[in-house]
Structures are given as C-alpha cells and as structure tokens.
C-alpha positions in Angstrom: 17.5 -33.3 -69.0 18.4 -28.7 -69.0 18.1 -29.0 -72.7 16.0 -26.9 -73.4 17.8 -24.1 -70.9 18.9 -21.0 -73.7 22.1 -18.9 -73.3 20.2 -16.0 -71.9 19.2 -18.3 -69.4 23.2 -19.4 -68.0 23.6 -15.0 -68.3 20.6 -14.5 -65.8 22.7 -17.5 -63.8 25.5 -16.1 -63.9 24.3 -12.6 -63.2 22.7 -14.1 -59.6 25.9 -15.2 -58.4 27.8 -11.3 -59.2 29.5 -13.3 -62.3 29.5 -13.2 -66.3 28.8 -15.6 -68.3 31.9 -15.3 -71.2 31.1 -17.6 -73.4 29.0 -16.6 -76.7 27.1 -19.3 -77.4 25.2 -21.7 -75.5 26.3 -25.4 -75.8 24.4 -27.9 -73.6 24.1 -28.4 -70.3 26.8 -30.5 -69.7 29.4 -28.7 -71.8 32.6 -26.3 -70.6 31.4 -22.5 -70.6 33.9 -20.3 -69.2 32.0 -17.6 -66.0 34.6 -14.6 -63.9 32.7 -14.3 -60.5 32.4 -11.3 -58.8 35.4 -11.4 -57.7 37.0 -11.1 -61.3 38.4 -15.0 -61.3 38.1 -16.8 -64.5 36.8 -20.7 -65.0 35.6 -23.3 -67.3 32.4 -24.6 -65.8 29.5 -26.6 -67.0 25.8 -25.0 -65.7 25.2 -28.7 -64.6 28.5 -28.7 -61.9 27.1 -25.0 -61.6 23.4 -25.0 -60.5 22.9 -28.7 -59.8 26.1 -28.8 -58.1 25.7 -25.8 -56.8 29.3 -24.9 -57.3 30.8 -21.6 -57.8 34.6 -20.3 -59.0 37.1 -22.9 -58.1 39.6 -19.9 -57.2 36.5 -18.8 -53.6 36.4 -21.5 -52.2 37.6 -22.4 -49.1 39.7 -25.2 -49.4 41.7 -28.4 -47.0 44.9 -26.6 -47.3 43.6 -22.8 -45.2 41.1 -23.9 -43.0 40.5 -21.0 -41.8 37.0 -21.4 -43.7 34.8 -19.1 -45.9 34.9 -15.4 -44.9 30.5 -14.6 -45.7 31.3 -11.5 -45.0 33.5 -10.5 -48.8 32.1 -12.9 -50.7 28.0 -11.8 -49.9 30.2 -8.1 -50.8 29.9 -9.5 -54.9 27.1 -12.5 -54.6 23.7 -11.1 -54.6 23.1 -14.9 -54.2 24.6 -15.5 -50.9 24.2 -11.8 -49.4 20.5 -12.9 -50.1 21.3 -15.7 -47.4 23.8 -14.4 -45.0 24.2 -11.1 -42.6 26.2 -10.1 -41.8 27.9 -10.3 -37.6 29.0 -8.1 -35.5 
C-alpha cells in the first residue's frame, strides 16, 4: 500500500522524469493526478500507473501505428531518468 506517500514525493518523482505534477493535492495512490512531461504534454494518470507501472507521458510513447521506434536521444534530453540509462549512439 502506498498511502504513506505525500504530494512532495510525487513532485520529486515528476522532477526525476523531467516533468511536473500539476495537481495541487495528493488524492491517493490510485487517483488520477494531472502531470506535464518535459515536452510540455499534459496528461492525467495515477501515481500507481506511473511509479509502479513504469509509464510516463502517453504522447511521447511510440505507438503501433508508428513503428519507427523510440527516439532515445530525443527523450533523454528532457528525461533525467532515461538519460541515466541511455548513452548516445554515434
């Protein structure tokens, strides 16, 4: 159970992904909160989905329709968490 988390924990999490938490109050681990990613896309998601599920911005995710893949360099520019694990390829 994640009910011991605070709004400040979510602010720190969003910052670690290069984004921000827009919701003013912490409404629970499963409640929808408003976020913005490092590319200024706004979206709603629960902390459970983002932290436990590993998701982030739905607009930045590659889709089945766009099979070109994930642009690691582009996303690592604004997402410190991804940047920690990605090394630019020549």
